Backbone as CSV, one residue per row, in Angstrom:
resi,resn,N_x,N_y,N_z,CA_x,CA_y,CA_z,C_x,C_y,C_z
1,MET,-0.573,1.271,-15.490,-1.505,2.027,-14.663,-2.934,1.573,-14.972
2,THR,-3.701,1.292,-13.942,-5.067,0.840,-14.121,-5.998,2.014,-14.327
3,ASP,-7.258,1.704,-14.725,-8.247,2.761,-14.893,-8.549,3.464,-13.578
4,ASP,-8.272,2.771,-12.445,-8.539,3.353,-11.138,-7.346,4.126,-10.595
5,ALA,-6.302,4.266,-11.393,-5.099,4.940,-10.905,-5.407,6.387,-10.563
6,PRO,-4.676,6.950,-9.582,-4.926,8.326,-9.173,-4.757,9.301,-10.330
7,GLN,-5.575,10.323,-10.323,-5.474,11.367,-11.320,-4.584,12.498,-10.787
8,HIS,-4.174,13.367,-11.689,-3.381,14.543,-11.335,-2.070,14.143,-10.660
9,LEU,-1.435,13.105,-11.179,-0.151,12.705,-10.631,0.865,13.823,-10.826
10,ALA,1.678,14.054,-9.813,2.688,15.097,-9.889,4.023,14.498,-10.293
11,ALA,4.857,15.307,-10.913,6.201,14.846,-11.252,6.986,14.643,-9.957
12,PRO,7.692,13.520,-9.816,8.414,13.271,-8.571,9.535,14.276,-8.360
13,ALA,9.714,14.668,-7.107,10.817,15.553,-6.770,12.135,14.796,-6.940
14,PRO,13.244,15.518,-7.165,14.519,14.844,-7.419,14.953,13.886,-6.323
15,GLU,14.577,14.181,-5.070,15.023,13.335,-3.960,14.103,12.138,-3.719
16,ARG,13.061,11.988,-4.526,12.151,10.864,-4.343,12.642,9.643,-5.117
17,PRO,12.347,8.452,-4.626,12.717,7.240,-5.357,11.783,7.008,-6.540
18,THR,12.134,6.063,-7.379,11.272,5.672,-8.487,10.067,4.924,-7.935
19,PRO,8.850,5.189,-8.446,7.695,4.401,-7.995,7.960,2.905,-8.118
20,GLY,7.582,2.178,-7.071,7.851,0.751,-7.007,9.075,0.402,-6.186
21,THR,9.788,1.424,-5.689,10.990,1.200,-4.883,10.621,0.913,-3.430
22,ALA,11.182,-0.135,-2.866,10.973,-0.448,-1.447,11.802,0.500,-0.594
23,LEU,11.236,0.905,0.536,11.929,1.818,1.444,11.397,1.624,2.859
24,GLN,11.952,2.363,3.797,11.486,2.315,5.180,11.165,3.712,5.673
25,PHE,10.013,3.831,6.308,9.617,5.074,6.974,10.082,4.943,8.420
26,ARG,11.026,5.776,8.820,11.606,5.696,10.166,11.078,6.836,11.038
27,TRP,10.449,6.438,12.134,9.936,7.386,13.112,10.855,7.433,14.328
28,ARG,10.866,8.580,14.980,11.564,8.705,16.251,10.678,9.516,17.198
29,LYS,11.044,9.509,18.460,10.336,10.330,19.430,11.034,11.687,19.537
30,TRP,10.427,12.592,20.280,10.929,13.953,20.377,12.364,14.010,20.900
31,ASP,12.712,13.074,21.798,14.052,13.074,22.380,15.071,12.348,21.501
32,GLY,14.664,11.927,20.312,15.577,11.235,19.411,15.542,9.729,19.523
33,GLY,14.797,9.200,20.475,14.734,7.757,20.654,14.054,7.072,19.489
34,ALA,14.466,5.832,19.214,13.891,5.052,18.110,12.421,4.773,18.367
35,HIS,11.664,4.695,17.300,10.232,4.403,17.400,9.887,3.452,16.261
36,TRP,8.736,3.597,15.650,8.312,2.669,14.622,9.110,2.807,13.328
37,VAL,9.326,1.672,12.677,9.878,1.629,11.321,8.893,0.823,10.477
38,ASN,8.377,1.441,9.413,7.388,0.801,8.553,8.016,0.485,7.201
39,ASP,7.958,-0.784,6.793,8.419,-1.185,5.465,7.362,-0.790,4.441
40,CYS,7.761,-0.058,3.421,6.815,0.486,2.442,7.402,0.414,1.037
41,VAL,6.558,0.753,0.075,6.985,0.924,-1.303,6.496,2.289,-1.758
42,TYR,7.340,3.009,-2.489,6.952,4.334,-2.962,5.991,4.191,-4.136
43,LEU,4.864,4.904,-4.069,3.837,4.805,-5.098,3.846,5.984,-6.069
44,GLY,4.163,7.176,-5.575,4.117,8.359,-6.415,3.573,9.532,-5.620
45,SER,3.234,10.606,-6.312,2.743,11.803,-5.630,1.601,12.429,-6.420
46,ASP,0.808,13.213,-5.718,-0.261,13.992,-6.343,-0.321,15.343,-5.633
47,ARG,-1.405,16.067,-5.814,-1.478,17.401,-5.224,-1.492,17.372,-3.702
48,TRP,-1.757,16.211,-3.100,-1.815,16.108,-1.643,-0.461,15.800,-1.036
49,GLY,0.451,15.265,-1.815,1.770,14.911,-1.298,2.250,13.582,-1.858
50,ASP,3.134,12.930,-1.125,3.709,11.651,-1.542,2.925,10.496,-0.929
51,TRP,2.742,9.449,-1.730,2.005,8.270,-1.284,2.924,7.049,-1.234
52,LEU,2.800,6.313,-0.137,3.517,5.060,0.076,2.503,3.938,0.200
53,GLY,2.918,2.712,-0.077,2.049,1.563,0.098,2.721,0.505,0.945
54,GLN,1.904,-0.281,1.621,2.428,-1.399,2.398,1.630,-2.652,2.060
55,PRO,2.250,-3.608,1.357,1.558,-4.857,1.035,1.337,-5.716,2.280
56,ILE,0.423,-6.657,2.170,0.179,-7.607,3.258,1.480,-8.317,3.626
57,GLY,1.717,-8.447,4.912,2.871,-9.183,5.398,4.127,-8.365,5.584
58,TRP,4.162,-7.146,5.053,5.352,-6.321,5.256,5.394,-5.838,6.699
59,ARG,6.583,-5.583,7.191,6.804,-5.397,8.616,6.547,-3.974,9.106
60,ASN,6.044,-3.926,10.335,6.034,-2.727,11.164,6.799,-3.115,12.425
61,ALA,7.835,-2.359,12.749,8.691,-2.760,13.861,9.030,-1.562,14.735
62,ARG,9.105,-1.805,16.015,9.656,-0.863,16.976,10.473,-1.673,17.955
63,PRO,11.277,-1.041,18.802,12.041,-1.816,19.776,11.145,-2.735,20.596
64,GLY,11.400,-4.023,20.515,10.656,-4.997,21.297,9.419,-5.540,20.646
65,ARG,9.088,-5.095,19.429,7.867,-5.587,18.802,7.972,-5.514,17.282
66,VAL,7.513,-6.587,16.627,7.426,-6.627,15.174,6.099,-7.274,14.810
67,PHE,5.352,-6.671,13.880,4.153,-7.344,13.402,3.967,-7.055,11.923
68,PRO,3.421,-8.012,11.181,3.203,-7.825,9.748,1.883,-7.108,9.476
69,ALA,1.828,-6.422,8.350,0.597,-5.756,7.943,-0.493,-6.788,7.702
70,GLU,-1.671,-6.560,8.284,-2.794,-7.488,8.152,-3.499,-7.343,6.810
71,THR,-3.523,-6.125,6.294,-4.182,-5.825,5.027,-3.298,-4.830,4.275
72,PRO,-3.501,-4.669,2.986,-2.778,-3.605,2.290,-3.146,-2.243,2.872
73,ALA,-2.204,-1.318,2.793,-2.435,0.034,3.300,-1.662,1.027,2.443
74,VAL,-2.163,2.257,2.415,-1.427,3.341,1.775,-1.259,4.466,2.770
75,MET,-0.180,5.233,2.597,0.152,6.328,3.498,0.420,7.590,2.701
76,LEU,-0.124,8.684,3.158,0.107,9.987,2.551,1.058,10.785,3.426
77,VAL,2.127,11.296,2.820,3.073,12.180,3.495,2.892,13.572,2.882
78,PRO,2.148,14.464,3.535,1.890,15.779,2.956,3.107,16.691,3.098
79,PRO,3.203,17.723,2.263,4.361,18.623,2.353,4.419,19.415,3.650
80,SER,3.304,19.527,4.362,3.309,20.266,5.631,4.186,19.612,6.676
81,GLY,4.359,18.296,6.612,5.228,17.584,7.543,4.706,17.470,8.946
82,ASP,3.389,17.721,9.166,2.869,17.691,10.528,1.837,16.588,10.763
83,TYR,1.645,15.717,9.783,0.856,14.512,10.006,1.169,13.519,8.899
84,VAL,0.800,12.263,9.147,0.888,11.216,8.128,-0.419,10.440,8.175
85,LEU,-1.062,10.325,7.025,-2.327,9.616,6.905,-2.072,8.177,6.476
86,THR,-2.655,7.219,7.190,-2.647,5.812,6.783,-4.084,5.374,6.543
87,VAL,-4.320,4.725,5.408,-5.644,4.182,5.093,-5.487,2.688,4.842
88,ASN,-6.184,1.898,5.635,-6.124,0.440,5.529,-7.256,-0.090,4.669
89,ALA,-6.952,-1.109,3.877,-7.985,-1.769,3.085,-8.822,-2.667,3.990
90,ALA,-10.060,-2.940,3.569,-10.915,-3.887,4.295,-10.265,-5.271,4.232
91,PRO,-10.451,-6.091,5.287,-11.378,-5.915,6.411,-10.726,-5.366,7.680
92,HIS,-9.658,-4.601,7.566,-9.033,-4.029,8.756,-10.065,-3.228,9.536
93,ARG,-10.018,-3.311,10.861,-11.041,-2.635,11.658,-10.756,-1.151,11.879
94,VAL,-9.622,-0.672,11.386,-9.328,0.759,11.379,-9.151,1.187,9.929
95,ARG,-10.046,2.033,9.446,-9.941,2.510,8.070,-8.914,3.629,7.954
96,ILE,-9.012,4.622,8.832,-8.109,5.774,8.783,-7.372,5.917,10.098
97,TYR,-6.068,6.133,9.992,-5.230,6.377,11.165,-4.286,7.511,10.796
98,ILE,-4.427,8.640,11.468,-3.570,9.788,11.182,-2.649,10.031,12.363
99,ASP,-1.367,9.930,12.111,-0.368,10.250,13.127,-0.077,11.745,13.093
100,ILE,-0.355,12.424,14.188,0.098,13.804,14.310,1.620,13.740,14.476
101,ALA,2.314,14.556,13.707,3.766,14.403,13.604,4.442,15.765,13.592
102,TRP,5.761,15.710,13.524,6.531,16.932,13.382,7.780,16.641,12.562
103,ASP,8.150,17.611,11.752,9.385,17.555,10.971,9.477,16.310,10.097
104,VAL,8.345,15.912,9.508,8.394,14.800,8.554,9.072,15.304,7.281
105,ARG,10.121,14.632,6.894,10.887,15.071,5.735,11.527,13.870,5.045
106,TRP,12.044,14.105,3.854,12.747,13.066,3.106,14.245,13.241,3.303
107,GLU,14.897,12.146,3.704,16.346,12.131,3.858,16.884,10.868,3.211
108,ASP,17.852,11.024,2.327,18.432,9.870,1.635,17.349,9.049,0.948
109,ARG,16.379,9.759,0.359,15.314,9.159,-0.440,14.370,8.276,0.379
110,GLU,14.302,8.531,1.679,13.351,7.848,2.555,12.739,8.871,3.510
111,PRO,11.478,8.660,3.919,10.838,9.606,4.838,11.247,9.349,6.291
112,ARG,11.359,10.435,7.023,11.674,10.410,8.453,10.715,11.358,9.156
113,GLY,10.435,11.113,10.426,9.556,12.021,11.136,9.543,11.772,12.628
114,ILE,9.014,12.737,13.356,8.862,12.645,14.809,7.408,12.365,15.128
115,ASP,7.150,11.266,15.811,5.794,10.933,16.234,5.418,11.789,17.441
116,MET,4.274,12.478,17.335,3.854,13.410,18.381,2.636,12.915,19.163
117,ASP,2.485,11.607,19.261,1.540,10.964,20.188,0.080,10.992,19.729
118,LEU,-0.472,12.168,19.498,-1.895,12.247,19.152,-2.178,11.574,17.818
119,ASP,-3.316,10.905,17.741,-3.728,10.221,16.518,-5.209,10.462,16.275
120,VAL,-5.572,10.612,15.014,-6.985,10.704,14.623,-7.353,9.376,13.975
121,VAL,-8.389,8.736,14.495,-8.729,7.375,14.090,-10.187,7.309,13.633
122,ARG,-10.399,6.634,12.501,-11.772,6.278,12.106,-11.835,4.766,12.003
123,ALA,-12.506,4.164,12.978,-12.602,2.709,13.052,-13.900,2.232,12.411
124,THR,-13.888,0.983,11.995,-15.079,0.383,11.383,-15.698,-0.685,12.274
125,ASP,-15.247,-0.764,13.514,-15.718,-1.805,14.422,-16.668,-1.273,15.489
126,GLY,-17.244,-0.107,15.229,-18.195,0.464,16.173,-17.646,1.595,17.011
127,ARG,-16.342,1.789,17.021,-15.755,2.863,17.819,-15.894,4.221,17.155
128,GLY,-16.078,4.229,15.844,-16.300,5.479,15.127,-15.044,6.317,14.970
129,LEU,-15.229,7.633,15.011,-14.160,8.609,14.786,-13.773,9.244,16.114
130,PHE,-12.482,9.294,16.389,-12.034,9.841,17.673,-10.565,10.229,17.607
131,ILE,-10.144,11.062,18.565,-8.734,11.409,18.750,-8.180,10.499,19.830
132,ASP,-7.123,9.787,19.498,-6.582,8.765,20.393,-5.292,9.249,21.067
133,ASP,-4.941,8.566,22.149,-3.674,8.751,22.872,-3.524,10.137,23.497
134,ARG,-4.627,10.693,23.964,-4.533,11.977,24.658,-3.730,11.840,25.951
135,ASP,-3.832,10.674,26.618,-3.088,10.478,27.860,-1.590,10.461,27.595
136,GLU,-1.175,9.791,26.517,0.238,9.765,26.150,0.722,11.168,25.792
137,TRP,-0.110,11.911,25.067,0.221,13.290,24.702,0.435,14.144,25.948
138,ASP,-0.491,14.047,26.912,-0.369,14.839,28.132,0.892,14.481,28.912
139,GLU,1.235,13.201,28.908,2.437,12.765,29.623,3.701,13.238,28.920
140,HIS,3.768,13.051,27.626,4.994,13.341,26.887,5.230,14.839,26.682
141,ARG,4.173,15.631,26.608,4.410,17.057,26.398,5.067,17.687,27.631
142,VAL,4.893,17.040,28.788,5.583,17.483,29.991,6.965,16.830,30.079
143,ALA,7.007,15.509,29.898,8.264,14.778,30.035,9.310,15.213,29.014
144,TYR,8.859,15.459,27.775,9.783,15.843,26.712,9.916,17.359,26.563
145,GLY,9.058,18.105,27.238,9.140,19.550,27.157,8.769,20.113,25.802
146,TYR,7.644,19.640,25.242,7.211,20.171,23.953,7.014,21.687,24.067
147,PRO,7.476,22.466,23.092,7.238,23.923,23.125,5.740,24.223,23.155
148,LEU,5.350,25.237,23.918,3.932,25.534,24.100,3.247,25.913,22.790
149,ASP,3.947,26.643,21.925,3.323,27.014,20.659,3.080,25.792,19.788
150,LEU,3.979,24.800,19.881,3.798,23.569,19.125,2.643,22.752,19.690
151,VAL,2.516,22.719,21.003,1.398,22.018,21.640,0.070,22.581,21.139
152,THR,-0.050,23.899,21.148,-1.288,24.537,20.697,-1.553,24.229,19.231
153,ARG,-0.523,24.337,18.411,-0.688,24.105,16.972,-1.143,22.684,16.677
154,LEU,-0.508,21.697,17.318,-0.826,20.309,17.005,-2.164,19.880,17.600
155,GLU,-2.529,20.430,18.757,-3.859,20.131,19.294,-4.942,20.663,18.356
156,GLN,-4.749,21.857,17.823,-5.704,22.414,16.871,-5.719,21.601,15.585
157,LEU,-4.549,21.134,15.152,-4.470,20.317,13.944,-5.258,19.023,14.117
158,ALA,-5.122,18.372,15.265,-5.838,17.117,15.504,-7.347,17.327,15.416
159,VAL,-7.832,18.404,16.018,-9.269,18.700,15.977,-9.716,18.976,14.543
160,ASP,-8.918,19.726,13.787,-9.275,20.033,12.407,-9.261,18.787,11.535
161,LEU,-8.277,17.930,11.723,-8.228,16.688,10.950,-9.406,15.783,11.289
162,GLU,-9.792,15.736,12.555,-10.963,14.954,12.938,-12.200,15.465,12.201
163,ARG,-12.329,16.774,12.100,-13.462,17.365,11.381,-13.410,17.000,9.911
164,ARG,-12.242,17.097,9.292,-12.097,16.826,7.859,-12.347,15.363,7.532
165,VAL,-11.899,14.488,8.414,-12.181,13.064,8.211,-13.676,12.811,8.317
166,GLY,-14.310,13.416,9.312,-15.750,13.239,9.484,-16.551,13.745,8.298
167,ALA,-16.039,14.785,7.647,-16.717,15.350,6.484,-16.310,14.655,5.191
168,ALA,-15.398,13.690,5.288,-14.900,12.950,4.112,-14.312,13.893,3.069
169,GLU,-13.612,14.935,3.536,-12.943,15.834,2.608,-11.721,15.143,2.014
170,ALA,-11.465,15.362,0.733,-10.244,14.842,0.126,-9.029,15.488,0.797
171,PRO,-7.971,14.718,1.052,-7.713,13.336,0.645,-8.185,12.286,1.645
172,PHE,-9.106,12.655,2.543,-9.572,11.729,3.569,-10.837,10.989,3.137
173,ASP,-11.203,11.119,1.884,-12.346,10.409,1.341,-11.912,9.026,0.856
174,ASP,-12.873,8.141,0.685,-12.549,6.781,0.250,-11.999,6.741,-1.173
175,ALA,-12.524,7.578,-2.049,-12.131,7.506,-3.454,-10.647,7.773,-3.645
176,THR,-10.113,8.766,-2.937,-8.690,9.091,-3.088,-7.818,7.925,-2.648
177,ALA,-8.087,7.394,-1.459,-7.271,6.283,-0.957,-7.459,5.020,-1.779
178,ASP,-8.692,4.741,-2.202,-8.942,3.521,-2.970,-8.195,3.529,-4.297
179,ALA,-8.027,4.710,-4.904,-7.259,4.792,-6.150,-5.800,4.423,-5.913
180,TRP,-5.253,4.873,-4.793,-3.863,4.532,-4.487,-3.732,3.080,-4.046
181,LEU,-4.742,2.547,-3.364,-4.728,1.112,-3.043,-4.748,0.283,-4.318
182,ALA,-5.497,0.732,-5.327,-5.507,0.030,-6.609,-4.140,0.104,-7.275
183,ARG,-3.494,1.241,-7.137,-2.146,1.385,-7.705,-1.172,0.448,-7.014
184,LEU,-1.286,0.329,-5.686,-0.445,-0.608,-4.936,-0.681,-2.031,-5.416
185,ALA,-1.939,-2.414,-5.599,-2.271,-3.768,-6.038,-1.738,-4.049,-7.437
186,GLY,-1.590,-3.017,-8.265,-1.144,-3.217,-9.637,0.358,-3.218,-9.817
187,LEU,1.116,-2.969,-8.740,2.572,-2.970,-8.848,3.115,-4.373,-9.066
188,ASP,4.213,-4.464,-9.785,4.932,-5.730,-9.862,5.480,-6.063,-8.479
189,PRO,5.503,-7.349,-8.090,6.014,-7.719,-6.767,7.453,-7.238,-6.560
190,VAL,7.733,-6.789,-5.349,9.074,-6.329,-4.995,9.388,-6.848,-3.598
191,ALA,10.638,-7.159,-3.346,11.037,-7.645,-2.027,11.028,-6.506,-1.022
192,PRO,10.604,-6.767,0.214,10.623,-5.715,1.239,12.054,-5.383,1.637
193,PRO,12.255,-4.241,2.308,13.602,-3.891,2.785,14.108,-4.907,3.801
194,ALA,15.401,-4.882,4.045,15.995,-5.749,5.055,15.445,-5.398,6.435
195,SER,15.364,-6.388,7.305,14.843,-6.169,8.656,15.655,-5.109,9.375
196,VAL,14.960,-4.231,10.076,15.642,-3.199,10.841,16.184,-3.791,12.132
197,ARG,17.321,-3.298,12.576,17.924,-3.744,13.836,17.962,-2.571,14.803
198,PHE,17.416,-2.792,15.989,17.451,-1.781,17.032,18.562,-2.103,18.022
199,SER,19.125,-1.063,18.612,20.174,-1.272,19.600,19.581,-1.733,20.926
200,ALA,20.425,-2.274,21.784,19.982,-2.700,23.111,19.447,-1.509,23.896
201,ARG,20.039,-0.341,23.691,19.574,0.847,24.394,18.167,1.215,23.940
202,ASP,17.917,1.144,22.634,16.587,1.459,22.130,15.542,0.548,22.750
203,THR,15.856,-0.741,22.836,14.919,-1.696,23.405,14.684,-1.427,24.876
204,ALA,15.743,-1.017,25.577,15.635,-0.779,27.019,14.770,0.419,27.340
205,VAL,14.810,1.465,26.478,14.071,2.683,26.794,12.712,2.744,26.123
206,ASP,12.368,1.755,25.321,11.071,1.785,24.645,9.953,1.865,25.667
207,ASP,8.973,2.772,25.407,7.898,2.987,26.370,6.670,2.137,26.109
208,GLY,6.712,1.317,25.057,5.602,0.415,24.788,4.389,1.094,24.199
209,ALA,4.500,2.367,23.856,3.342,3.087,23.341,3.027,2.679,21.920
210,GLY,1.800,2.947,21.529,1.385,2.674,20.162,2.104,3.589,19.197
211,GLY,1.872,3.352,17.915,2.591,4.150,16.939,1.875,4.182,15.613
212,PRO,2.576,4.656,14.598,1.963,4.894,13.298,1.139,3.726,12.752
213,GLY,-0.114,4.005,12.489,-0.978,3.037,11.860,-1.320,1.825,12.675
214,THR,-1.145,1.886,14.017,-1.256,0.674,14.806,-2.487,0.616,15.703
215,ALA,-3.446,1.482,15.496,-4.627,1.459,16.378,-5.277,0.083,16.332
216,ALA,-5.356,-0.564,17.470,-5.853,-1.937,17.517,-7.356,-1.957,17.699
């Protein structure tokens, strides 16, 4: 552990892997359809939740598209299960990307979750801080029949997260993420998980929408 390692590390829950273990974060859409799969390594946990890392070159894949990570990144999976925070290292043009989510949980020692379209983004290329994919949200909440109480809750969550990011409140401050990025950099090299395979049906129904950590 380096001097920059995160403080207040929590004891891992029994269902969590050992830090340094490669795993995949599997996302799906509300109707159960396949979505993004992110190759990650488990870093550990603190008072904010569980942290994952993605080294340069590790895969992000969805039906019909695969791209490697441009820079190292870390992801926070909070116990609330209603968002996932991704923080990219420089020189990525998106520093913070928060996926509004639902039912994010650990299954078989890997995280799973439902992508709920809305994203909170803090870019470093002049676009600033904004809530993204409102058009996709408006389309999918009708097409998928999102419950009205959930729509209200997640819209309020997106606005609150935008405020917290703008105020640089922990864990959305640079210091918290940079400590975990340092921890990722200090890990012994590990091979990424095996490539994910999507079915022909998944590829056929993919809507081409953006996904976790992918704000271009």
